[in-house]
TIPANU-970520 format. One record per residue (C-alpha): x, y, z; residue in one letter. Coordinates in steps of 0.02 Angstrom, whole numbers, plus 50000, padded with zeros to 5 digits. Layout:
BEGIN
{xx:X; yy:Y; zz:Z; roba:A}
...
***
This chain:
BEGIN
{xx:53185; yy:53722; zz:53768; roba:M}
{xx:53000; yy:53742; zz:53767; roba:E}
{xx:52905; yy:53647; zz:53652; roba:L}
{xx:52730; yy:53742; zz:53615; roba:S}
{xx:52568; yy:53660; zz:53621; roba:F}
{xx:52541; yy:53683; zz:53442; roba:Q}
{xx:52707; yy:53611; zz:53402; roba:S}
{xx:52681; yy:53486; zz:53502; roba:Y}
{xx:52521; yy:53427; zz:53444; roba:K}
{xx:52575; yy:53449; zz:53271; roba:D}
{xx:52722; yy:53322; zz:53296; roba:K}
{xx:52612; yy:53196; zz:53394; roba:V}
{xx:52478; yy:53203; zz:53265; roba:M}
{xx:52637; yy:53175; zz:53127; roba:G}
{xx:52691; yy:53029; zz:53223; roba:C}
{xx:52541; yy:52944; zz:53218; roba:W}
{xx:52497; yy:52982; zz:53052; roba:A}
{xx:52683; yy:52936; zz:52990; roba:G}
{xx:52665; yy:52778; zz:53088; roba:K}
{xx:52484; yy:52745; zz:53001; roba:N}
{xx:52580; yy:52791; zz:52814; roba:I}
{xx:52723; yy:52673; zz:52844; roba:G}
{xx:52626; yy:52525; zz:52915; roba:G}
{xx:52499; yy:52538; zz:52760; roba:V}
{xx:52645; yy:52560; zz:52626; roba:L}
{xx:52743; yy:52408; zz:52682; roba:G}
{xx:52619; yy:52285; zz:52734; roba:A}
{xx:52599; yy:52197; zz:52552; roba:P}
{xx:52787; yy:52164; zz:52575; roba:F}
{xx:52801; yy:52107; zz:52749; roba:E}
{xx:52890; yy:51944; zz:52762; roba:G}
{xx:52972; yy:51943; zz:52568; roba:R}
{xx:53150; yy:51937; zz:52560; roba:R}
{xx:53177; yy:52029; zz:52396; roba:M}
{xx:53232; yy:52218; zz:52328; roba:K}
{xx:53058; yy:52300; zz:52318; roba:V}
{xx:53015; yy:52443; zz:52203; roba:E}
{xx:52898; yy:52562; zz:52244; roba:L}
{xx:52855; yy:52757; zz:52253; roba:D}
{xx:52679; yy:52755; zz:52326; roba:Y}
{xx:52547; yy:52622; zz:52405; roba:Y}
{xx:52517; yy:52468; zz:52306; roba:T}
{xx:52338; yy:52420; zz:52394; roba:Q}
{xx:52168; yy:52467; zz:52340; roba:D}
{xx:52136; yy:52613; zz:52482; roba:L}
{xx:51962; yy:52665; zz:52428; roba:S}
{xx:51897; yy:52584; zz:52574; roba:M}
{xx:52005; yy:52650; zz:52695; roba:G}
{xx:52171; yy:52584; zz:52771; roba:P}
{xx:52198; yy:52402; zz:52830; roba:P}
{xx:52223; yy:52357; zz:52999; roba:P}
{xx:52406; yy:52349; zz:53068; roba:N}
{xx:52462; yy:52297; zz:53238; roba:D}
{xx:52620; yy:52426; zz:53226; roba:D}
{xx:52491; yy:52545; zz:53296; roba:L}
{xx:52346; yy:52455; zz:53374; roba:D}
{xx:52443; yy:52370; zz:53511; roba:L}
{xx:52486; yy:52560; zz:53574; roba:Q}
{xx:52303; yy:52597; zz:53598; roba:I}
{xx:52299; yy:52469; zz:53741; roba:V}
{xx:52443; yy:52505; zz:53804; roba:W}
{xx:52371; yy:52699; zz:53817; roba:L}
{xx:52214; yy:52631; zz:53907; roba:A}
{xx:52327; yy:52566; zz:54032; roba:A}
{xx:52416; yy:52744; zz:54047; roba:V}
{xx:52242; yy:52834; zz:54053; roba:E}
{xx:52201; yy:52724; zz:54227; roba:K}
{xx:52369; yy:52705; zz:54315; roba:Y}
{xx:52476; yy:52846; zz:54239; roba:G}
{xx:52658; yy:52856; zz:54299; roba:R}
{xx:52625; yy:52696; zz:54399; roba:N}
{xx:52610; yy:52602; zz:54260; roba:V}
{xx:52728; yy:52441; zz:54233; roba:N}
{xx:52765; yy:52269; zz:54155; roba:A}
{xx:52654; yy:52201; zz:54248; roba:S}
{xx:52506; yy:52298; zz:54234; roba:I}
{xx:52559; yy:52290; zz:54048; roba:L}
{xx:52557; yy:52118; zz:54057; roba:G}
{xx:52377; yy:52101; zz:54124; roba:E}
{xx:52311; yy:52210; zz:53996; roba:Y}
{xx:52420; yy:52103; zz:53867; roba:W}
{xx:52336; yy:51960; zz:53921; roba:L}
{xx:52158; yy:52037; zz:53919; roba:S}
{xx:52160; yy:52135; zz:53770; roba:Y}
{xx:52281; yy:52069; zz:53636; roba:I}
{xx:52201; yy:51944; zz:53532; roba:I}
{xx:52365; yy:51880; zz:53415; roba:P}
{xx:52448; yy:51707; zz:53477; roba:N}
{xx:52594; yy:51711; zz:53348; roba:W}
{xx:52778; yy:51701; zz:53387; roba:V}
{xx:52837; yy:51822; zz:53517; roba:E}
{xx:52652; yy:51884; zz:53577; roba:Y}
{xx:52601; yy:51707; zz:53604; roba:G}
{xx:52751; yy:51657; zz:53707; roba:T}
{xx:52743; yy:51801; zz:53804; roba:G}
{xx:52550; yy:51761; zz:53829; roba:K}
{xx:52592; yy:51565; zz:53883; roba:A}
{xx:52720; yy:51626; zz:54006; roba:N}
{xx:52614; yy:51746; zz:54103; roba:L}
{xx:52480; yy:51628; zz:54107; roba:R}
{xx:52616; yy:51511; zz:54190; roba:A}
{xx:52633; yy:51626; zz:54314; roba:G}
{xx:52818; yy:51691; zz:54271; roba:F}
{xx:52824; yy:51879; zz:54275; roba:V}
{xx:52900; yy:51993; zz:54163; roba:P}
{xx:53060; yy:51994; zz:54119; roba:P}
{xx:53046; yy:51819; zz:54124; roba:M}
{xx:52894; yy:51824; zz:54026; roba:A}
{xx:52979; yy:51895; zz:53883; roba:G}
{xx:53136; yy:51774; zz:53890; roba:A}
{xx:53069; yy:51599; zz:53943; roba:L}
{xx:53070; yy:51486; zz:53781; roba:D}
{xx:53035; yy:51625; zz:53663; roba:N}
{xx:53136; yy:51610; zz:53514; roba:T}
{xx:53072; yy:51792; zz:53445; roba:Y}
{xx:53116; yy:51880; zz:53601; roba:K}
{xx:53254; yy:51978; zz:53477; roba:D}
{xx:53096; yy:52010; zz:53341; roba:S}
{xx:53010; yy:52159; zz:53308; roba:C}
{xx:52854; yy:52149; zz:53409; roba:G}
{xx:52899; yy:52271; zz:53539; roba:C}
{xx:52994; yy:52415; zz:53443; roba:F}
{xx:52853; yy:52455; zz:53354; roba:I}
{xx:52756; yy:52505; zz:53520; roba:R}
{xx:52898; yy:52640; zz:53554; roba:S}
{xx:52805; yy:52773; zz:53496; roba:E}
{xx:52666; yy:52814; zz:53642; roba:L}
{xx:52811; yy:52824; zz:53768; roba:W}
{xx:52910; yy:52953; zz:53666; roba:A}
{xx:52750; yy:53053; zz:53643; roba:C}
{xx:52702; yy:53043; zz:53830; roba:L}
{xx:52901; yy:53100; zz:53878; roba:A}
{xx:52933; yy:53221; zz:53730; roba:P}
{xx:53124; yy:53292; zz:53756; roba:G}
{xx:53143; yy:53160; zz:53898; roba:H}
{xx:53222; yy:53007; zz:53811; roba:P}
{xx:53281; yy:52954; zz:53997; roba:D}
{xx:53091; yy:52925; zz:54055; roba:L}
{xx:53044; yy:52856; zz:53892; roba:A}
{xx:53150; yy:52716; zz:53872; roba:V}
{xx:53116; yy:52674; zz:54062; roba:R}
{xx:52923; yy:52642; zz:54007; roba:Y}
{xx:52989; yy:52579; zz:53839; roba:A}
{xx:53091; yy:52447; zz:53937; roba:Y}
{xx:52941; yy:52400; zz:54066; roba:E}
{xx:52835; yy:52373; zz:53876; roba:D}
{xx:52964; yy:52284; zz:53792; roba:A}
{xx:52988; yy:52134; zz:53937; roba:I}
{xx:52817; yy:52075; zz:53930; roba:V}
{xx:52847; yy:51975; zz:53781; roba:D}
{xx:53034; yy:51995; zz:53728; roba:H}
{xx:53212; yy:52013; zz:53788; roba:A}
{xx:53382; yy:52041; zz:53742; roba:N}
{xx:53395; yy:52127; zz:53565; roba:E}
{xx:53218; yy:52148; zz:53545; roba:G}
{xx:53208; yy:52236; zz:53700; roba:M}
{xx:53363; yy:52353; zz:53649; roba:L}
{xx:53277; yy:52394; zz:53489; roba:G}
{xx:53120; yy:52463; zz:53589; roba:E}
{xx:53238; yy:52560; zz:53702; roba:V}
{xx:53349; yy:52648; zz:53549; roba:F}
{xx:53174; yy:52694; zz:53453; roba:F}
{xx:53118; yy:52779; zz:53619; roba:A}
{xx:53253; yy:52878; zz:53649; roba:A}
{xx:53272; yy:52907; zz:53470; roba:L}
{xx:53088; yy:52980; zz:53468; roba:E}
{xx:53083; yy:53060; zz:53626; roba:S}
{xx:53240; yy:53169; zz:53568; roba:A}
{xx:53165; yy:53199; zz:53412; roba:A}
{xx:53041; yy:53311; zz:53474; roba:F}
{xx:53198; yy:53432; zz:53547; roba:A}
{xx:53313; yy:53401; zz:53423; roba:E}
{xx:53336; yy:53382; zz:53218; roba:Q}
{xx:53515; yy:53350; zz:53165; roba:D}
{xx:53512; yy:53166; zz:53121; roba:K}
{xx:53690; yy:53120; zz:53194; roba:N}
{xx:53665; yy:53199; zz:53356; roba:K}
{xx:53512; yy:53099; zz:53364; roba:L}
{xx:53580; yy:52943; zz:53336; roba:L}
{xx:53733; yy:52968; zz:53458; roba:D}
{xx:53579; yy:53016; zz:53582; roba:I}
{xx:53489; yy:52852; zz:53537; roba:A}
{xx:53639; yy:52747; zz:53556; roba:L}
{xx:53681; yy:52818; zz:53721; roba:S}
{xx:53556; yy:52715; zz:53798; roba:Y}
{xx:53610; yy:52536; zz:53707; roba:I}
{xx:53771; yy:52444; zz:53753; roba:P}
{xx:53873; yy:52496; zz:53622; roba:A}
{xx:53923; yy:52308; zz:53576; roba:D}
{xx:53744; yy:52260; zz:53550; roba:C}
{xx:53677; yy:52176; zz:53385; roba:A}
{xx:53549; yy:52334; zz:53375; roba:V}
{xx:53692; yy:52454; zz:53392; roba:A}
{xx:53810; yy:52386; zz:53263; roba:R}
{xx:53664; yy:52365; zz:53135; roba:G}
{xx:53628; yy:52550; zz:53166; roba:V}
{xx:53816; yy:52599; zz:53146; roba:K}
{xx:53830; yy:52490; zz:52997; roba:K}
{xx:53692; yy:52597; zz:52918; roba:A}
{xx:53759; yy:52744; zz:52958; roba:R}
{xx:53940; yy:52688; zz:52888; roba:E}
{xx:53878; yy:52621; zz:52726; roba:C}
{xx:53785; yy:52811; zz:52707; roba:Y}
{xx:53940; yy:52908; zz:52740; roba:E}
{xx:54043; yy:52800; zz:52615; roba:K}
{xx:53909; yy:52858; zz:52490; roba:H}
{xx:53886; yy:52668; zz:52464; roba:M}
{xx:53757; yy:52619; zz:52343; roba:D}
{xx:53589; yy:52582; zz:52427; roba:F}
{xx:53562; yy:52398; zz:52384; roba:F}
{xx:53759; yy:52366; zz:52413; roba:E}
{xx:53710; yy:52443; zz:52582; roba:A}
{xx:53555; yy:52320; zz:52619; roba:R}
{xx:53664; yy:52182; zz:52577; roba:R}
{xx:53813; yy:52251; zz:52700; roba:E}
{xx:53671; yy:52276; zz:52846; roba:V}
{xx:53599; yy:52123; zz:52836; roba:H}
{xx:53759; yy:52017; zz:52826; roba:N}
{xx:53823; yy:52115; zz:52986; roba:C}
{xx:53650; yy:52069; zz:53084; roba:V}
{xx:53566; yy:51941; zz:52982; roba:P}
{xx:53384; yy:51912; zz:53007; roba:G}
{xx:53260; yy:51783; zz:52940; roba:T}
{xx:53091; yy:51873; zz:52943; roba:F}
{xx:53087; yy:51888; zz:52736; roba:G}
{xx:53124; yy:51693; zz:52744; roba:I}
{xx:53023; yy:51631; zz:52862; roba:Q}
{xx:52877; yy:51572; zz:52753; roba:G}
{xx:52990; yy:51467; zz:52616; roba:C}
{xx:53116; yy:51327; zz:52615; roba:K}
{xx:53297; yy:51360; zz:52614; roba:I}
{xx:53298; yy:51281; zz:52425; roba:S}
{xx:53143; yy:51396; zz:52386; roba:E}
{xx:53251; yy:51560; zz:52424; roba:I}
{xx:53258; yy:51700; zz:52289; roba:D}
{xx:53432; yy:51648; zz:52202; roba:P}
{xx:53480; yy:51830; zz:52203; roba:R}
{xx:53453; yy:51841; zz:52382; roba:E}
{xx:53578; yy:51686; zz:52414; roba:R}
{xx:53721; yy:51815; zz:52443; roba:E}
{xx:53633; yy:51863; zz:52614; roba:L}
{xx:53677; yy:51770; zz:52752; roba:E}
{xx:53552; yy:51646; zz:52856; roba:L}
{xx:53515; yy:51719; zz:53025; roba:G}
{xx:53467; yy:51638; zz:53185; roba:A}
{xx:53248; yy:51603; zz:53172; roba:P}
{xx:53178; yy:51746; zz:53264; roba:G}
{xx:53343; yy:51877; zz:53265; roba:F}
{xx:53247; yy:52011; zz:53168; roba:D}
{xx:53254; yy:52174; zz:53261; roba:A}
{xx:53428; yy:52241; zz:53226; roba:P}
{xx:53408; yy:52229; zz:53063; roba:E}
{xx:53258; yy:52288; zz:53017; roba:N}
{xx:53281; yy:52445; zz:53145; roba:I}
{xx:53440; yy:52459; zz:53028; roba:A}
{xx:53334; yy:52469; zz:52872; roba:Y}
{xx:53217; yy:52610; zz:52946; roba:A}
{xx:53389; yy:52698; zz:52976; roba:I}
{xx:53441; yy:52672; zz:52822; roba:M}
{xx:53290; yy:52742; zz:52737; roba:G}
{xx:53295; yy:52889; zz:52843; roba:W}
{xx:53498; yy:52937; zz:52801; roba:L}
{xx:53468; yy:52900; zz:52604; roba:Y}
{xx:53300; yy:52979; zz:52580; roba:G}
{xx:53371; yy:53151; zz:52623; roba:E}
{xx:53229; yy:53223; zz:52710; roba:D}
{xx:53110; yy:53167; zz:52585; roba:D}
{xx:52964; yy:53090; zz:52666; roba:F}
{xx:52899; yy:52974; zz:52528; roba:G}
{xx:53081; yy:52930; zz:52474; roba:R}
{xx:53149; yy:52886; zz:52639; roba:A}
{xx:52990; yy:52765; zz:52664; roba:L}
{xx:52996; yy:52678; zz:52501; roba:C}
{xx:53173; yy:52645; zz:52533; roba:L}
{xx:53171; yy:52572; zz:52693; roba:S}
{xx:53016; yy:52475; zz:52644; roba:V}
{xx:53124; yy:52417; zz:52468; roba:S}
{xx:53251; yy:52326; zz:52587; roba:C}
{xx:53120; yy:52187; zz:52610; roba:G}
{xx:53087; yy:52080; zz:52783; roba:E}
{xx:52981; yy:52150; zz:52898; roba:D}
{xx:52922; yy:52302; zz:52805; roba:T}
{xx:52773; yy:52363; zz:52893; roba:D}
{xx:52865; yy:52375; zz:53053; roba:C}
{xx:53024; yy:52462; zz:52984; roba:S}
{xx:52905; yy:52570; zz:52865; roba:G}
{xx:52787; yy:52628; zz:53011; roba:A}
{xx:52935; yy:52667; zz:53128; roba:S}
{xx:53009; yy:52755; zz:53020; roba:L}
{xx:52856; yy:52857; zz:52983; roba:G}
{xx:52823; yy:52894; zz:53150; roba:A}
{xx:53001; yy:52974; zz:53162; roba:L}
{xx:52992; yy:53077; zz:53013; roba:L}
{xx:52813; yy:53131; zz:53074; roba:G}
{xx:52888; yy:53190; zz:53240; roba:I}
{xx:53025; yy:53277; zz:53150; roba:L}
{xx:52929; yy:53367; zz:53033; roba:H}
{xx:52758; yy:53380; zz:53110; roba:G}
{xx:52596; yy:53317; zz:53027; roba:A}
{xx:52566; yy:53496; zz:52931; roba:S}
{xx:52739; yy:53450; zz:52832; roba:N}
{xx:52668; yy:53265; zz:52775; roba:I}
{xx:52624; yy:53290; zz:52599; roba:P}
{xx:52449; yy:53269; zz:52557; roba:E}
{xx:52489; yy:53138; zz:52433; roba:K}
{xx:52523; yy:53010; zz:52583; roba:W}
{xx:52383; yy:53073; zz:52693; roba:T}
{xx:52248; yy:53093; zz:52582; roba:A}
{xx:52220; yy:52894; zz:52541; roba:P}
{xx:52199; yy:52849; zz:52724; roba:L}
{xx:52087; yy:53007; zz:52780; roba:N}
{xx:52141; yy:53002; zz:52968; roba:D}
{xx:52069; yy:52856; zz:52984; roba:K}
{xx:52147; yy:52689; zz:53096; roba:I}
{xx:52107; yy:52518; zz:53082; roba:A}
{xx:52115; yy:52382; zz:53212; roba:T}
{xx:52178; yy:52207; zz:53190; roba:L}
{xx:52235; yy:52146; zz:53366; roba:C}
{xx:52121; yy:52218; zz:53511; roba:I}
{xx:51987; yy:52126; zz:53578; roba:D}
{xx:51844; yy:52237; zz:53588; roba:K}
{xx:51717; yy:52130; zz:53672; roba:T}
{xx:51781; yy:52128; zz:53852; roba:S}
{xx:51766; yy:52319; zz:53861; roba:G}
{xx:51876; yy:52418; zz:53963; roba:G}
{xx:51964; yy:52481; zz:53789; roba:I}
{xx:51900; yy:52653; zz:53719; roba:W}
{xx:51978; yy:52618; zz:53530; roba:V}
{xx:52007; yy:52787; zz:53423; roba:P}
{xx:51932; yy:52787; zz:53252; roba:E}
{xx:52055; yy:52913; zz:53178; roba:T}
{xx:52228; yy:52978; zz:53212; roba:V}
{xx:52167; yy:53135; zz:53261; roba:T}
{xx:52074; yy:53053; zz:53396; roba:E}
{xx:52206; yy:52969; zz:53463; roba:L}
{xx:52320; yy:53117; zz:53472; roba:T}
{xx:52181; yy:53227; zz:53575; roba:D}
{xx:52192; yy:53085; zz:53701; roba:R}
{xx:52377; yy:53070; zz:53710; roba:I}
{xx:52379; yy:53286; zz:53725; roba:L}
{xx:52261; yy:53246; zz:53866; roba:R}
{xx:52365; yy:53136; zz:53966; roba:I}
{xx:52536; yy:53201; zz:53943; roba:T}
{xx:52534; yy:53346; zz:54071; roba:P}
{xx:52499; yy:53212; zz:54215; roba:L}
{xx:52620; yy:53085; zz:54142; roba:F}
{xx:52766; yy:53194; zz:54120; roba:L}
{xx:52725; yy:53301; zz:54263; roba:G}
{xx:52699; yy:53495; zz:54312; roba:V}
{xx:52875; yy:53518; zz:54339; roba:A}
{xx:52897; yy:53504; zz:54143; roba:Y}
{xx:52737; yy:53558; zz:54102; roba:C}
{xx:52665; yy:53748; zz:54089; roba:D}
{xx:52479; yy:53712; zz:54126; roba:L}
{xx:52439; yy:53893; zz:54131; roba:L}
{xx:52508; yy:53954; zz:53952; roba:H}
{xx:52407; yy:54062; zz:53851; roba:E}
{xx:52361; yy:53957; zz:53698; roba:G}
{xx:52394; yy:53788; zz:53787; roba:G}
{xx:52526; yy:53705; zz:53891; roba:Y}
{xx:52695; yy:53708; zz:53855; roba:T}
{xx:52832; yy:53570; zz:53893; roba:I}
{xx:52994; yy:53599; zz:53963; roba:S}
{xx:53108; yy:53463; zz:53844; roba:C}
{xx:53283; yy:53426; zz:53892; roba:K}
{xx:53421; yy:53490; zz:53751; roba:E}
{xx:53597; yy:53460; zz:53710; roba:G}
{xx:53709; yy:53342; zz:53818; roba:E}
{xx:53556; yy:53326; zz:53939; roba:A}
{xx:53455; yy:53212; zz:53805; roba:L}
{xx:53605; yy:53079; zz:53815; roba:Y}
{xx:53593; yy:52947; zz:53925; roba:C}
{xx:53661; yy:53002; zz:54101; roba:E}
{xx:53798; yy:52888; zz:54184; roba:K}
{xx:53795; yy:52893; zz:54368; roba:E}
{xx:53972; yy:52929; zz:54431; roba:D}
{xx:53955; yy:52970; zz:54612; roba:Y}
{xx:54069; yy:52899; zz:54754; roba:I}
{xx:53987; yy:52711; zz:54795; roba:P}
{xx:53935; yy:52725; zz:54974; roba:L}
{xx:53926; yy:52907; zz:54991; roba:I}
{xx:53794; yy:53004; zz:55080; roba:D}
{xx:53644; yy:52948; zz:54970; roba:G}
{xx:53528; yy:53103; zz:54996; roba:N}
{xx:53483; yy:53202; zz:54850; roba:G}
{xx:53543; yy:53055; zz:54725; roba:K}
{xx:53432; yy:52953; zz:54632; roba:S}
{xx:53391; yy:52788; zz:54703; roba:K}
{xx:53346; yy:52739; zz:54519; roba:Q}
{xx:53433; yy:52587; zz:54426; roba:L}
{xx:53522; yy:52688; zz:54286; roba:P}
{xx:53457; yy:52649; zz:54120; roba:V}
{xx:53626; yy:52567; zz:54060; roba:D}
{xx:53624; yy:52455; zz:54207; roba:Q}
{xx:53429; yy:52425; zz:54186; roba:L}
{xx:53438; yy:52372; zz:54018; roba:T}
{xx:53592; yy:52252; zz:54053; roba:A}
{xx:53492; yy:52152; zz:54185; roba:L}
{xx:53488; yy:51974; zz:54154; roba:S}
{xx:53284; yy:51921; zz:54110; roba:P}
{xx:53289; yy:51805; zz:54241; roba:Y}
{xx:53304; yy:51955; zz:54371; roba:V}
{xx:53138; yy:52023; zz:54424; roba:V}
{xx:53110; yy:52179; zz:54512; roba:R}
{xx:52973; yy:52223; zz:54622; roba:C}
{xx:52932; yy:52397; zz:54700; roba:E}
{xx:52870; yy:52455; zz:54871; roba:H}
{xx:52857; yy:52635; zz:54944; roba:T}
{xx:53006; yy:52614; zz:55043; roba:A}
{xx:53106; yy:52491; zz:54965; roba:F}
{xx:53139; yy:52383; zz:54802; roba:S}
{xx:53198; yy:52205; zz:54769; roba:V}
{xx:53266; yy:52115; zz:54629; roba:M}
{xx:53265; yy:51926; zz:54640; roba:V}
{xx:53386; yy:51845; zz:54543; roba:D}
{xx:53342; yy:51669; zz:54465; roba:Y}
{xx:53545; yy:51651; zz:54400; roba:Q}
{xx:53483; yy:51602; zz:54215; roba:G}
{xx:53336; yy:51484; zz:54249; roba:S}
{xx:53190; yy:51434; zz:54322; roba:V}
{xx:53233; yy:51250; zz:54335; roba:N}
{xx:53250; yy:51136; zz:54488; roba:F}
{xx:53311; yy:50973; zz:54486; roba:T}
{xx:53242; yy:50825; zz:54613; roba:T}
{xx:53381; yy:50778; zz:54745; roba:G}
{xx:53484; yy:50934; zz:54697; roba:A}
{xx:53503; yy:51106; zz:54769; roba:T}
{xx:53500; yy:51282; zz:54670; roba:R}
{xx:53506; yy:51454; zz:54751; roba:S}
{xx:53427; yy:51615; zz:54726; roba:I}
{xx:53491; yy:51791; zz:54759; roba:R}
{xx:53385; yy:51929; zz:54829; roba:V}
{xx:53447; yy:52117; zz:54836; roba:Q}
{xx:53352; yy:52240; zz:54938; roba:V}
{xx:53403; yy:52432; zz:54906; roba:T}
{xx:53327; yy:52587; zz:54996; roba:N}
{xx:53198; yy:52702; zz:54934; roba:S}
{xx:53222; yy:52855; zz:54857; roba:G}
{xx:53071; yy:52929; zz:54939; roba:I}
{xx:53113; yy:52869; zz:55143; roba:L}
{xx:53298; yy:52917; zz:55154; roba:C}
{xx:53324; yy:52828; zz:55324; roba:Q}
{xx:53427; yy:52694; zz:55383; roba:Q}
{xx:53333; yy:52539; zz:55411; roba:Q}
{xx:53344; yy:52353; zz:55451; roba:W}
{xx:53259; yy:52235; zz:55317; roba:V}
{xx:53186; yy:52078; zz:55360; roba:K}
{xx:53178; yy:51928; zz:55222; roba:M}
{xx:53063; yy:51777; zz:55259; roba:Q}
{xx:53054; yy:51632; zz:55135; roba:L}
{xx:52903; yy:51533; zz:55155; roba:Y}
{xx:52931; yy:51357; zz:55058; roba:L}
{xx:52823; yy:51205; zz:55027; roba:P}
{xx:52838; yy:51044; zz:55101; roba:E}
{xx:52974; yy:50935; zz:55030; roba:G}
{xx:53090; yy:51095; zz:55012; roba:V}
{xx:53220; yy:51165; zz:55137; roba:T}
{xx:53332; yy:51306; zz:55140; roba:A}
{xx:53499; yy:51257; zz:55168; roba:V}
{xx:53578; yy:51401; zz:55237; roba:N}
{xx:53421; yy:51454; zz:55332; roba:G}
{xx:53262; yy:51525; zz:55283; roba:S}
{xx:53264; yy:51706; zz:55355; roba:N}
{xx:53381; yy:51848; zz:55361; roba:R}
{xx:53385; yy:52033; zz:55463; roba:I}
{xx:53509; yy:52139; zz:55370; roba:L}
{xx:53544; yy:52322; zz:55391; roba:P}
{xx:53479; yy:52435; zz:55246; roba:L}
{xx:53567; yy:52602; zz:55233; roba:N}
{xx:53526; yy:52735; zz:55130; roba:N}
{xx:53707; yy:52771; zz:55070; roba:L}
{xx:53723; yy:52784; zz:54869; roba:Y}
{xx:53726; yy:52601; zz:54798; roba:L}
{xx:53711; yy:52524; zz:54971; roba:S}
{xx:53601; yy:52370; zz:54979; roba:K}
{xx:53557; yy:52236; zz:55085; roba:A}
{xx:53596; yy:52057; zz:54993; roba:E}
{xx:53566; yy:51895; zz:55036; roba:A}
{xx:53572; yy:51724; zz:54948; roba:E}
{xx:53435; yy:51561; zz:54993; roba:F}
{xx:53503; yy:51389; zz:54947; roba:T}
{xx:53374; yy:51270; zz:54912; roba:L}
{xx:53371; yy:51078; zz:54938; roba:D}
{xx:53230; yy:50992; zz:54827; roba:F}
{xx:53288; yy:50812; zz:54900; roba:E}
{xx:53119; yy:50787; zz:54976; roba:N}
{xx:53008; yy:50867; zz:54842; roba:F}
{xx:52935; yy:50778; zz:54702; roba:H}
{xx:52822; yy:50903; zz:54600; roba:G}
{xx:52855; yy:50965; zz:54442; roba:A}
{xx:52819; yy:51151; zz:54504; roba:R}
{xx:52886; yy:51233; zz:54665; roba:M}
{xx:52785; yy:51398; zz:54721; roba:E}
{xx:52869; yy:51479; zz:54882; roba:A}
{xx:52838; yy:51686; zz:54955; roba:V}
{xx:52989; yy:51766; zz:54991; roba:L}
{xx:52907; yy:51911; zz:55117; roba:D}
{xx:53023; yy:52059; zz:55142; roba:I}
{xx:52979; yy:52192; zz:55269; roba:S}
{xx:53064; yy:52332; zz:55376; roba:L}
{xx:53094; yy:52320; zz:55560; roba:E}
{xx:52970; yy:52424; zz:55663; roba:G}
{xx:52868; yy:52477; zz:55501; roba:R}
{xx:52723; yy:52408; zz:55432; roba:H}
{xx:52808; yy:52389; zz:55260; roba:S}
{xx:52792; yy:52244; zz:55171; roba:D}
{xx:52801; yy:52161; zz:55019; roba:L}
{xx:52778; yy:51987; zz:54976; roba:P}
{xx:52858; yy:51911; zz:54801; roba:V}
{xx:52814; yy:51749; zz:54733; roba:K}
{xx:52966; yy:51616; zz:54679; roba:I}
{xx:52910; yy:51500; zz:54543; roba:V}
{xx:53023; yy:51357; zz:54480; roba:L}
{xx:52983; yy:51214; zz:54372; roba:V}
{xx:53066; yy:51042; zz:54373; roba:R}
{xx:53179; yy:50997; zz:54240; roba:N}
{xx:53125; yy:50888; zz:54109; roba:A}
***
């Protein structure tokens, strides 16, 4: 389908206006486990909207995209995260601590991160959806790169789910189809999927909304609404809700957003109020639903009752404005205009008709093409013309202890095998996988050379030379077993150098391990 410039602009504007509205509506009830009764804002908005991290974190990501375009990845986003993001609370702070300690994404989002399954990254999905409207397959790849900076597991899958849902909403209106599309990008048995399916099941059974809230919570119990109180202080009326694991909050709050959408029956204000009425991380569930509704219906169809008090303004909370390098828009209109400028470069001229009268148009995928594509070519068949990208379902299923590095001629995955630790006097292994580039479809030979610090030896040798074919799913694989018998440091840093025989192509990969306590 062709998305006109005016329709696209209306939907992008609606996305950010809805995001702002839902975040402001939910902010006063954030972190409270209670049934909230409301039908409008509860704050005094005479001085404009209060700041909210749900929107302003993405302004930092936009600045990275404006500089690096489609080359933006988790490493670049990690640098922007360290440079411009102020908060150090829970997963944000843990991600920053891990990055500073030299652990790259996805390990940065997983190590010692109790809140890796929380809500701090699914609230950042809108930028990728707006930059890849009607192309959820592209939106989710960037959502993944975003998420692994400071999240893993269910937190990461939550952002992938919402990025797919919101991107597809530029090209599809049907709720059930949109949910099926978004669910196709995440594992069917993950907690995010279970929570969303439970919300849909309760709606289809015409279950009372607050009974559905209880069912959803107990299906994927979180703790966001009780993190500020002792167990003995939990509201007795909420004791029927199970106690979840600390930080396990994304599945539940995503499901509450979906509940509000379904039970709200296309009424913008009612849907948001229902979602917020579930309690827990209300600014996240409200803001994400507001963005989705804004994309579906456009800014022109958001009731003035909700837009007028905010007066198009954006208030930021989390961005360091003292260091330079980040231009912070003051209004939803300014933010929308910046995205409209960068989209053709990000999405690519193959999908944008730049010369269309009245503004560029976007060619969106539609129907079955919106779903997650499953690769089913015969392994090791001729690789020409086939994507060398890791399929989305395999990408999101990777262990957070698998580090990916890209070169023009090849890609590398280093598998730490579930841990960054070593034990003095013992051995441990890392696995390396190299695949041929989809750009240079030539057979190669790859050289792997491991440079180790004094005291560490490679039991089975520190170098390999292996064939690197360009057949479908072919790869060069090696395992290096390291002996720490004579190493007494607390931290080991090594360099794995990957190169191609007879070419100048070379990629050094840093390996970091720390001693077990």
